[in-house]
C-alpha positions as CSV (number, residue, x, y, z in Angstrom):
1,M,88.8,72.1,215.7
2,S,89.5,71.1,212.2
3,L,88.7,73.3,209.1
4,Q,86.8,71.2,206.6
5,P,87.2,71.7,203.0
6,E,84.2,73.4,201.3
7,P,82.0,71.0,198.8
8,Q,82.9,71.4,195.5
9,T,79.6,72.6,193.5
10,T,79.0,71.2,190.1
11,R,76.7,72.5,187.4
12,T,75.6,70.2,184.7
13,I,73.9,71.7,181.3
14,K,72.7,69.0,179.3
15,I,71.6,70.1,175.6
16,Q,69.3,68.1,173.1
17,W,71.2,67.6,169.3
18,S,69.5,66.7,166.4
19,P,70.9,64.2,164.0
20,P,73.1,66.5,161.9
21,Q,73.5,69.0,164.9
22,S,75.1,65.8,166.9
23,R,77.5,64.6,164.0
24,A,78.5,68.5,163.8
25,M,79.2,68.7,167.4
26,L,81.4,65.6,167.1
27,S,83.4,66.3,163.7
28,K,87.1,66.4,163.8
29,T,87.6,67.3,160.1
30,R,89.8,70.3,159.4
31,Y,87.4,72.5,157.3
32,L,83.9,72.2,158.3
33,D,80.9,73.8,156.7
34,L,77.5,73.8,158.6
35,E,74.3,75.4,156.3
36,G,71.4,75.3,157.4
37,A,68.0,77.1,157.0
38,I,66.7,80.0,159.3
39,R,66.5,79.6,163.0
40,S,67.9,75.8,162.3
41,G,70.7,76.1,165.2
42,K,73.8,76.1,163.2
43,T,75.2,79.6,165.0
44,T,74.5,78.0,168.1
45,V,76.9,74.7,167.3
46,L,79.4,76.9,166.5
47,V,79.7,78.5,169.7
48,W,79.3,75.4,171.5
49,K,81.8,74.0,169.3
50,C,84.0,76.5,170.2
51,I,83.7,76.6,173.7
52,T,84.0,72.8,174.4
53,T,86.8,72.8,172.1
54,L,89.1,75.8,173.9
55,Q,87.7,74.4,177.2
56,N,89.2,70.7,176.2
57,N,91.9,71.8,175.4
58,P,94.2,74.4,177.9
59,G,96.3,77.1,175.7
60,M,94.6,76.8,172.9
61,W,93.9,80.0,170.8
62,G,90.6,80.2,168.8
63,L,88.8,83.0,166.9
64,L,85.2,83.8,166.3
65,S,84.6,86.0,163.4
66,R,81.9,87.8,161.0
67,W,82.8,90.1,158.3
68,T,81.4,93.3,160.0
69,Q,81.8,95.0,163.1
70,D,78.3,95.6,163.3
71,S,77.2,92.2,162.8
72,L,79.6,90.5,165.1
73,D,78.8,93.2,167.9
74,A,75.2,92.6,167.5
75,Q,74.5,88.8,166.8
76,L,77.9,86.4,167.4
77,K,79.0,88.0,170.5
78,P,75.8,88.1,172.7
79,R,75.4,84.7,171.7
80,F,78.9,83.4,173.3
81,W,78.3,85.9,176.4
82,E,74.6,83.9,176.8
83,L,75.9,80.4,176.0
84,C,79.5,80.5,177.7
85,P,79.3,79.3,182.0
86,P,81.2,81.9,183.2
87,E,82.9,79.4,185.5
88,L,85.1,78.5,182.4
89,L,86.5,82.1,182.0
90,R,89.0,84.2,184.1
91,Q,87.4,86.3,186.4
92,P,86.4,88.9,187.1
93,K,86.9,90.2,184.1
94,P,87.6,88.1,181.3
95,W,87.4,90.6,178.3
96,N,90.4,92.1,177.1
97,G,88.6,95.1,175.0
98,S,92.1,96.6,173.2
99,E,93.2,93.2,171.9
100,E,89.6,91.8,171.4
101,W,89.7,88.5,173.1
102,V,88.4,86.4,176.0
103,A,90.2,84.5,179.0
104,F,89.7,81.0,179.8
105,E,90.3,79.8,183.1
106,N,92.4,77.1,181.4
107,G,94.6,79.4,179.6
108,S,92.6,79.4,176.1
109,R,92.2,82.2,174.7
110,L,89.4,83.2,172.6
111,Y,89.4,86.2,169.8
112,M,86.5,87.7,168.3
113,R,87.1,90.4,165.7
114,A,85.3,90.8,162.6
115,L,87.7,90.6,159.6
116,K,86.3,93.7,157.5
117,S,89.5,96.1,157.7
118,S,88.6,100.0,157.5
119,D,91.7,100.1,155.1
120,E,91.4,98.5,151.7
121,G,95.2,98.9,151.5
122,A,95.2,96.3,154.9
123,R,92.5,93.8,154.2
124,Y,94.4,91.1,156.3
125,V,95.4,93.2,159.3
126,K,92.5,91.9,161.3
127,T,94.0,88.5,161.6
128,S,97.6,89.0,160.2
129,G,100.9,87.7,162.7
130,L,98.1,85.5,164.7
131,G,97.5,81.8,164.7
132,F,94.9,80.0,165.5
133,A,94.1,76.1,166.6
134,F,90.0,76.7,165.9
135,I,88.6,79.4,163.7
136,G,84.6,79.7,163.5
137,L,83.2,82.1,160.9
138,D,79.8,82.6,160.9
139,Q,78.1,83.7,158.0
140,P,80.8,83.5,155.4
141,E,78.8,83.8,152.3
142,E,79.2,87.6,152.7
143,V,83.2,87.1,153.3
144,P,85.3,87.7,149.8
145,R,87.0,84.7,148.8
146,D,90.4,86.0,149.4
147,I,89.7,86.8,152.9
148,Y,88.6,83.4,153.3
149,A,91.9,81.9,151.7
150,Y,94.0,84.0,154.1
151,L,92.2,83.3,157.6
152,K,92.3,79.3,156.2
153,G,96.2,80.3,156.8
154,R,96.3,81.5,160.0
155,L,94.7,77.9,161.3
156,S,98.4,77.1,162.4
157,Q,98.6,76.8,166.1
158,K,101.3,74.2,167.0
159,G,100.5,71.1,169.3
160,Y,96.6,71.1,168.9
161,P,93.9,69.6,166.7
162,Q,93.1,72.3,164.6
163,Q,90.0,72.7,162.5
164,M,88.1,75.8,161.0
165,V,84.3,75.7,161.2
166,I,81.9,77.9,159.0
167,T,78.3,78.7,159.1
168,P,76.5,80.4,156.1
169,N,73.2,80.5,155.1
170,P,72.6,78.5,151.7
171,P,74.3,80.0,149.2
172,D,73.5,80.5,145.2
173,L,75.0,77.9,143.3
174,D,77.4,80.0,141.7
175,H,78.7,81.0,144.9
176,W,82.8,80.1,145.5
177,L,81.4,78.2,148.9
178,C,80.1,75.5,146.6
179,E,83.6,75.2,145.3
180,E,84.9,75.4,148.4
181,F,82.5,72.8,150.0
182,P,80.6,70.8,147.2
183,S,77.9,69.1,148.3
184,D,77.7,66.0,145.8
185,K,80.9,64.6,146.2
186,D,83.5,64.3,148.6
187,K,87.0,66.4,148.9
188,E,89.3,65.5,151.3
189,G,89.8,67.1,154.8
190,Y,86.9,69.1,154.0
191,E,83.0,68.2,155.3
192,Y,79.3,69.3,154.6
193,I,76.3,68.9,156.6
194,H,73.4,70.7,156.2
195,F,70.5,71.9,158.8
196,S,66.7,72.0,157.9
197,I,64.9,74.4,160.0
198,Y,62.9,70.6,161.1
199,D,66.4,69.6,162.9
200,N,66.1,72.4,165.5
201,R,62.1,71.9,166.2
202,H,63.0,71.0,169.2
203,N,63.7,74.5,170.3
204,L,61.5,76.5,168.3
205,E,57.4,76.9,168.9
206,E,54.9,74.8,166.2
207,D,53.3,77.8,165.4
208,Y,56.7,79.7,164.6
209,I,57.3,76.7,162.2
210,K,53.6,76.5,160.9
211,A,53.8,80.2,160.1
212,L,57.1,80.0,158.0
213,E,55.0,77.0,155.9
214,V,52.2,79.4,155.1
215,D,54.5,82.1,154.0
216,Y,56.8,79.9,152.0
217,P,54.6,76.6,150.7
218,V,55.6,73.7,149.1
219,N,55.8,75.4,145.4
220,H,57.5,78.5,147.0
221,P,61.0,79.3,145.4
222,M,62.7,79.8,148.7
223,R,61.4,77.4,150.7
224,R,64.1,75.0,149.7
225,R,66.7,77.5,151.4
226,L,65.1,79.2,153.9
227,L,63.4,75.9,155.6
228,L,65.1,73.1,154.2
229,G,68.7,74.8,154.5
230,R,69.4,73.2,151.2
231,R,71.8,75.5,148.3
232,G,69.8,77.0,145.4
233,A,68.5,79.9,143.5
234,Q,67.9,83.0,145.1
235,S,65.3,85.5,143.5
236,A,67.3,88.9,142.3
237,G,63.8,90.4,141.4
238,K,60.5,88.7,140.2
239,P,60.6,84.9,139.3
240,V,60.2,85.1,135.8
241,Y,57.9,81.7,136.3
242,G,57.5,82.0,139.7
243,K,53.5,81.8,139.5
244,V,53.1,79.1,136.7
245,F,56.2,76.6,137.1
246,K,55.7,74.1,140.1
247,P,58.2,71.7,140.5
248,Q,55.9,68.6,141.7
249,I,54.1,68.9,138.4
250,H,56.4,69.7,135.8
251,V,59.9,67.9,137.0
252,G,60.0,64.3,136.6
253,P,61.4,61.4,134.7
254,V,61.8,62.0,131.0
255,S,62.8,59.4,127.8
256,V,64.5,60.5,124.5
257,L,62.4,59.8,122.2
258,E,64.1,57.7,118.9
259,E,62.1,59.1,116.4
260,V,62.2,62.9,117.4
261,P,65.2,65.2,116.7
262,L,67.2,66.0,120.0
263,I,67.7,69.8,120.1
264,E,71.2,70.4,121.5
265,S,71.0,74.4,122.3
266,W,74.6,76.5,122.7
267,D,74.8,80.0,125.1
268,F,78.7,81.1,124.8
269,S,80.5,82.3,127.3
270,F,83.9,81.8,129.2
271,S,82.5,81.8,132.8
272,H,79.3,79.7,132.4
273,P,79.1,78.1,129.1
274,A,75.8,76.2,128.8
275,V,74.1,73.3,126.2
276,S,70.9,72.0,126.8
277,W,68.9,69.0,125.6
278,S,65.4,69.1,124.4
279,Q,63.1,67.6,122.3
280,F,59.3,69.0,121.2
281,T,57.3,65.5,120.9
282,P,54.9,64.7,118.4
283,W,51.7,64.9,121.0
284,G,52.5,68.6,121.7
285,T,54.7,68.4,124.6
286,Y,58.2,70.3,125.0
287,Q,60.9,68.1,127.3
288,V,63.8,69.0,128.4
289,I,66.5,66.1,129.0
290,D,69.7,67.2,130.1
291,E,71.9,70.4,131.0
292,L,75.4,70.9,131.4
293,Q,77.1,74.1,132.4
294,G,80.9,74.9,132.2
295,K,83.0,77.7,134.8
296,D,86.2,79.0,133.1
297,I,86.6,76.9,130.5
298,Y,87.2,77.9,126.9
299,L,84.6,76.9,124.1
300,D,87.5,74.2,122.3
301,D,87.8,72.8,125.8
302,F,84.3,72.7,126.1
303,I,82.9,71.0,123.1
304,P,84.3,67.8,124.0
305,V,82.9,67.8,127.4
306,V,79.4,68.2,125.5
307,L,79.7,66.0,123.1
308,A,80.8,62.9,125.5
309,R,77.6,64.2,127.2
310,R,75.4,63.7,123.9
311,R,76.9,60.3,123.1
312,Q,75.1,59.5,126.6
313,L,72.0,60.6,125.1
314,I,71.5,59.9,121.5
315,K,70.4,56.8,120.0
316,P,71.6,55.2,117.1
317,G,71.0,57.2,113.8
318,Q,68.9,59.7,115.6
319,M,68.7,63.4,114.2
320,I,70.6,66.5,115.8
321,W,69.4,69.6,115.7
322,S,71.7,72.4,117.0
323,T,70.8,76.1,117.7
324,A,73.2,78.6,119.5
325,D,73.2,82.1,120.5
326,P,73.1,84.4,117.5
327,S,76.0,86.7,119.3
328,G,78.2,83.9,118.6
329,A,78.3,84.4,114.8
330,S,79.5,87.6,114.8
331,Q,83.3,88.3,115.4
332,T,85.0,89.6,118.2
333,S,86.3,93.4,118.4
334,H,90.0,92.1,119.0
335,G,91.2,91.1,115.8
336,I,90.0,87.4,115.8
337,R,88.6,85.9,112.7
338,R,87.5,82.4,114.4
339,T,83.8,82.8,115.7
340,A,82.0,80.8,118.5
341,V,79.6,79.2,116.0
342,G,83.0,78.6,113.6
343,I,84.4,76.7,116.1
344,L,81.3,74.9,116.6
345,V,81.5,74.4,112.5
346,E,85.2,73.2,112.8
347,N,83.3,70.6,115.3
348,G,81.0,68.5,113.1
349,I,78.2,70.8,114.7
350,T,76.4,72.9,112.2
351,P,73.5,75.3,113.8
352,V,70.6,76.7,113.0
353,I,70.2,80.4,114.3
354,N,67.5,82.8,114.9
355,M,69.4,85.7,114.4
356,R,67.0,88.1,116.4
357,A,66.7,85.9,119.4
358,N,69.2,88.2,122.0
359,R,66.3,91.2,120.9
360,P,63.8,92.1,124.0
361,E,60.7,91.5,122.1
362,Q,62.1,87.8,120.8
363,R,63.0,86.9,124.4
364,I,59.4,88.0,125.9
365,Y,57.7,86.1,122.7
366,A,59.9,83.0,124.1
367,V,59.5,83.4,127.3
368,Q,55.8,83.9,127.1
369,H,55.6,81.0,124.8
370,V,57.3,78.6,127.4
371,A,55.1,80.0,130.2
372,R,52.0,78.9,128.0
373,L,53.6,75.4,128.0
374,M,53.9,75.2,131.7
375,L,50.0,76.2,132.1
376,K,49.2,73.8,129.7
377,L,47.9,70.0,130.4
378,T,47.8,67.4,127.5
379,E,46.3,63.7,127.9
380,E,49.8,62.9,128.1
381,G,50.2,65.1,131.1
382,P,51.7,69.0,131.6
383,A,53.0,69.8,128.0
384,L,56.6,71.4,130.1
385,Q,58.4,68.1,132.1
386,V,61.9,69.0,132.8
387,H,64.3,65.8,134.0
388,P,65.3,66.1,137.5
389,R,69.0,65.7,136.9
390,C,68.5,69.4,135.1
391,A,69.1,71.0,138.3
392,T,70.3,74.5,137.1
393,I,67.5,74.9,135.0
394,I,64.7,73.6,137.5
395,D,66.3,76.4,139.8
396,G,66.1,78.9,137.2
397,F,62.5,78.3,136.3
398,S,61.6,78.1,140.2
399,A,63.7,81.5,141.3
400,G,66.8,81.9,139.6
401,Y,65.9,83.3,136.1
402,A,64.5,86.8,137.3
403,Y,63.1,90.0,136.3
404,P,65.2,93.2,137.6
405,E,63.6,94.8,140.7
406,K,63.9,98.1,138.8
407,V,62.9,98.7,135.6
408,S,63.9,102.1,134.0
409,R,62.4,101.9,130.4
410,G,61.7,99.9,127.6
411,L,60.7,96.3,127.7
412,Q,61.0,94.2,130.9
413,V,63.2,91.2,130.3
414,P,64.7,89.0,132.7
415,H,68.0,89.9,134.2
416,K,71.4,88.9,132.8
417,D,72.2,87.6,136.2
418,G,75.2,85.5,135.1
419,F,74.6,82.2,136.1
420,Y,71.0,81.2,135.5
421,D,70.3,83.2,132.4
422,H,73.0,80.9,130.3
423,L,70.9,77.5,130.5
424,Q,67.3,79.7,130.1
425,N,68.6,81.3,127.3
426,T,69.5,78.1,125.7
427,I,65.9,77.1,126.4
428,E,65.0,80.4,124.5
429,Y,66.8,79.8,121.5
430,A,65.7,76.7,121.0
431,V,61.7,77.7,120.8
432,L,62.8,80.5,118.7
433,A,64.9,78.4,116.4
434,F,62.2,75.4,116.1
435,L,59.1,75.8,117.8
436,I,57.7,79.0,116.7
437,P,57.0,78.8,112.9
438,D,56.7,82.7,112.2
439,L,59.4,83.8,113.5
440,R,61.4,81.2,110.9
441,A,61.7,84.3,108.9
442,G,64.7,85.4,111.4
443,T,66.4,82.4,111.0
444,A,69.6,81.6,109.0
445,Y,71.8,78.7,109.0
446,S,75.3,78.4,108.9
447,S,77.1,78.7,105.9
448,E,78.7,74.9,106.2
449,E,75.2,73.8,105.8
450,D,74.5,73.3,101.7
451,E,70.8,73.7,100.0
452,D,70.2,70.0,100.2
453,E,70.8,69.8,104.2
454,R,68.8,72.8,105.0
455,E,65.8,71.8,103.0
456,A,65.8,68.2,104.7
457,R,66.1,70.2,108.2
458,E,63.2,72.0,107.5
459,R,61.3,69.6,106.2
460,S,61.8,67.2,109.4
461,R,61.0,70.6,111.4
462,R,57.6,70.8,109.9
463,R,56.3,67.3,110.0
464,V,57.2,67.2,113.6
465,T,56.0,70.9,114.8
466,G,53.3,70.5,112.2
467,R,52.0,67.0,114.1
468,A,52.5,68.6,117.5
469,G,50.2,71.2,117.2
470,Y,52.5,74.0,117.3
């Protein structure tokens, strides 16, 4: 009598991936960003990629992490235990609770740790001394950039293919993730893939998707992020133009009119200096033609970039009307004699400035005027139109430029969010300096402009705005 070996049982797991999900599963890029809408399956992709990578590379060390312990325990850990086939793990007790890792049958090890330390003096203690070949970080938009940078340094286990995968919700355009993983250009060693909710449609009920489409219709400011998985404005309060700005109406191709002055409006800031170009047309419309916003750049270095962009827009012999933030005409308290406006003048830019433009009542007046233009239709189309390349202005109009959630006293003015407000302010400065005639009493000219130049500029302004019916 001979003993026959017991037959080996094989379990087959079939998973349906959408094209972007499949691309993510196959990607070997060192740094991989999987951004997605709500319920787009990005965390599922992350966990399966982690499981298959460790299973295919015996002895590999990996990490699955989130910022806080609560979110790790409530969301990421349960998802791993739900998806991971138990036969891949060392039984009967694969979990090492004291050191927070899971033992695979093939000798691989997966740490599951939160990154946030209870001791601020030891910010990096959760991963110090460890080297991984695979790192999966869920919701990295919650993580401070220095913690993220330190974590990248832990991707160092020798002898294995190395990859770090992050799965954020689409961030605001000012978030450090947008610099780390640019969506509009290639960066060696980095790959950006985005998922929409429709990429995970095969795993969702149709009624769920339809309900979201009702809650976030086409003109809703949050539809872009929550359903389409695209980066953009996150409303930090009540959007200023949320009820009147309709991208499908107000966004479209506009061309520079040679016979009409081109308005160049400046807002001063080291973190995000901003310039917009626009025109008031003779038939009563206002068109925003282009935008430029810098990041961590001094005005002396920003001006040449602006002038280069201007040269791409203007027609030969076209008149330029410049205006600017009135605070740029004031000297700082640091003993520096050069003002921001003075630096513009040194570079041949002579702004006309409404010196009261930053007062609450003036900003409210400008906002109301812009809103009225959004509501107005002319024989030529909407009274306000924005070129599609003005992405930050469009996002600001849609949701980013908002009133604060709490108003204690006084007039309700839009929140200074530090990103969207700069370009929105340039629109307001243009309106207050050139469009609304009864506010001209508060307008000052640069001292570098002589009387003849002022009078010629004023005659031109009256001629254009008079024909436009403003």
